C-alpha positions in Angstrom: 0.0 0.0 0.0 2.8 2.4 0.8 4.4 1.8 -2.6 1.1 2.8 -4.3 0.9 6.0 -2.2 4.5 6.9 -3.3 3.7 6.2 -6.9 0.6 8.4 -6.7 2.6 11.2 -5.0 5.2 11.1 -7.8 2.6 11.1 -10.5 0.3 13.7 -8.9 1.7 16.7 -10.8 0.9 15.1 -14.1 -2.6 14.3 -12.9 -3.1 18.0 -11.9 -1.9 19.2 -15.3 -4.1 16.7 -17.2 -7.2 17.7 -15.2 -6.5 21.4 -15.8 -6.0 20.9 -19.5 -9.1 18.8 -19.8 -11.2 21.3 -17.9 -10.1 24.2 -20.2 -11.5 22.3 -23.2 -15.0 23.6 -22.5 -13.8 27.2 -22.8 -13.6 29.1 -26.0 -10.0 28.9 -27.5 -9.3 32.6 -26.7 -10.1 32.1 -23.0 -8.0 29.0 -22.3 -5.4 29.8 -19.7 -2.9 27.1 -20.8 -1.2 26.7 -24.2 0.0 23.2 -23.4 1.3 20.9 -20.6 4.6 22.7 -20.1 2.8 26.1 -20.0 0.4 24.6 -17.4 3.3 23.3 -15.2 5.0 26.7 -15.3 1.8 28.7 -14.6 0.9 26.4 -11.6 4.4 26.8 -10.2 4.4 30.6 -10.8 1.0 30.9 -9.1 1.3 28.5 -6.2 4.9 27.4 -6.1 6.1 23.8 -6.6 3.7 22.8 -3.8 0.8 23.6 -6.2 1.6 20.6 -8.2 0.5 18.4 -5.3 -2.9 19.9 -4.9 -5.3 17.0 -4.3 -2.7 14.4 -3.5 -4.6 13.2 -0.3 -7.9 12.5 -2.2 -5.8 10.9 -5.0 -4.3 8.5 -2.4 -7.7 7.9 -0.8 -9.2 7.1 -4.3 -6.5 4.6 -5.0 -6.9 2.9 -1.7 -10.7 2.7 -2.0 -10.4 1.3 -5.6 -7.8 -1.3 -4.6 -9.8 -2.4 -1.5 -13.0 -2.7 -3.5 -11.4 -4.6 -6.3 -9.6 -7.1 -4.0 -12.6 -7.8 -1.8 -15.1 -8.0 -4.6 -13.0 -10.3 -6.8 -12.9 -13.0 -4.1 -16.7 -12.7 -3.4 -17.6 -12.8 -7.1 -15.3 -15.8 -7.7 -16.9 -17.6 -4.8 -20.4 -17.0 -6.2 -19.2 -17.9 -9.8 -17.8 -21.2 -8.7 -20.3 -22.3 -6.0 -23.6 -20.9 -7.4 -23.0 -20.6 -11.1 -20.9 -23.7 -11.4 -18.0 -22.1 -13.2 -14.6 -23.8 -13.2 -12.3 -21.9 -10.8 -9.2 -22.6 -13.0 -10.8 -21.5 -16.3 -9.6 -18.2 -17.9 -13.3 -17.4 -18.6 -14.0 -17.5 -14.8 -11.0 -15.2 -14.2 -12.2 -12.7 -16.9 -15.8 -12.8 -15.6 -14.6 -12.1 -12.0 -12.1 -9.4 -13.1 -14.8 -7.5 -15.0 -17.1 -7.7 -11.9 -14.4 -6.6 -9.6 -13.5 -3.7 -11.9 -17.1 -2.6 -12.0 -17.3 -2.7 -8.2 -14.0 -0.7 -7.9 -15.4 2.0 -10.3 -18.6 2.3 -8.4 -16.8 2.7 -5.1 -14.1 5.0 -6.4 -16.1 7.4 -8.6 -17.3 9.7 -5.8 -13.7 10.1 -4.5 -12.5 10.6 -8.1 -15.0 13.4 -8.6 -13.9 15.0 -5.3 -10.2 14.7 -6.3 -10.9 16.2 -9.7 -12.8 19.2 -8.3 -10.0 19.9 -5.8 -7.3 19.7 -8.4 -9.3 22.0 -10.7 -10.6 24.5 -8.1 -9.9 28.1 -8.2 -8.5 29.8 -5.1 -11.1 30.5 -2.5 
């Protein structure tokens, strides 16, 4: 778990820039504050300092933790139902794919609210 938090912490600046660039897509071209990713990085650093690139890192780590927990827990439960109730072969690749899709769906359902929160924090204007 700590390794995941470190990886998210390292990648957070890129996530912030991606979210800002995506959000400006709904603005008319002449009102877009960033001309590209490097411009976005430099404007964030000029405005908030290097620390500004780590806006939303805590919700980002929370999101990752929730998604991982939901996926791990639901995979085992889905596999148990698939093998015991649906009669699927536990060693078959089709069973693994079925359970993985189900676990991924559960992870998305559980992680989406935190993902929205994280995105809003990263894209928020001061105040």
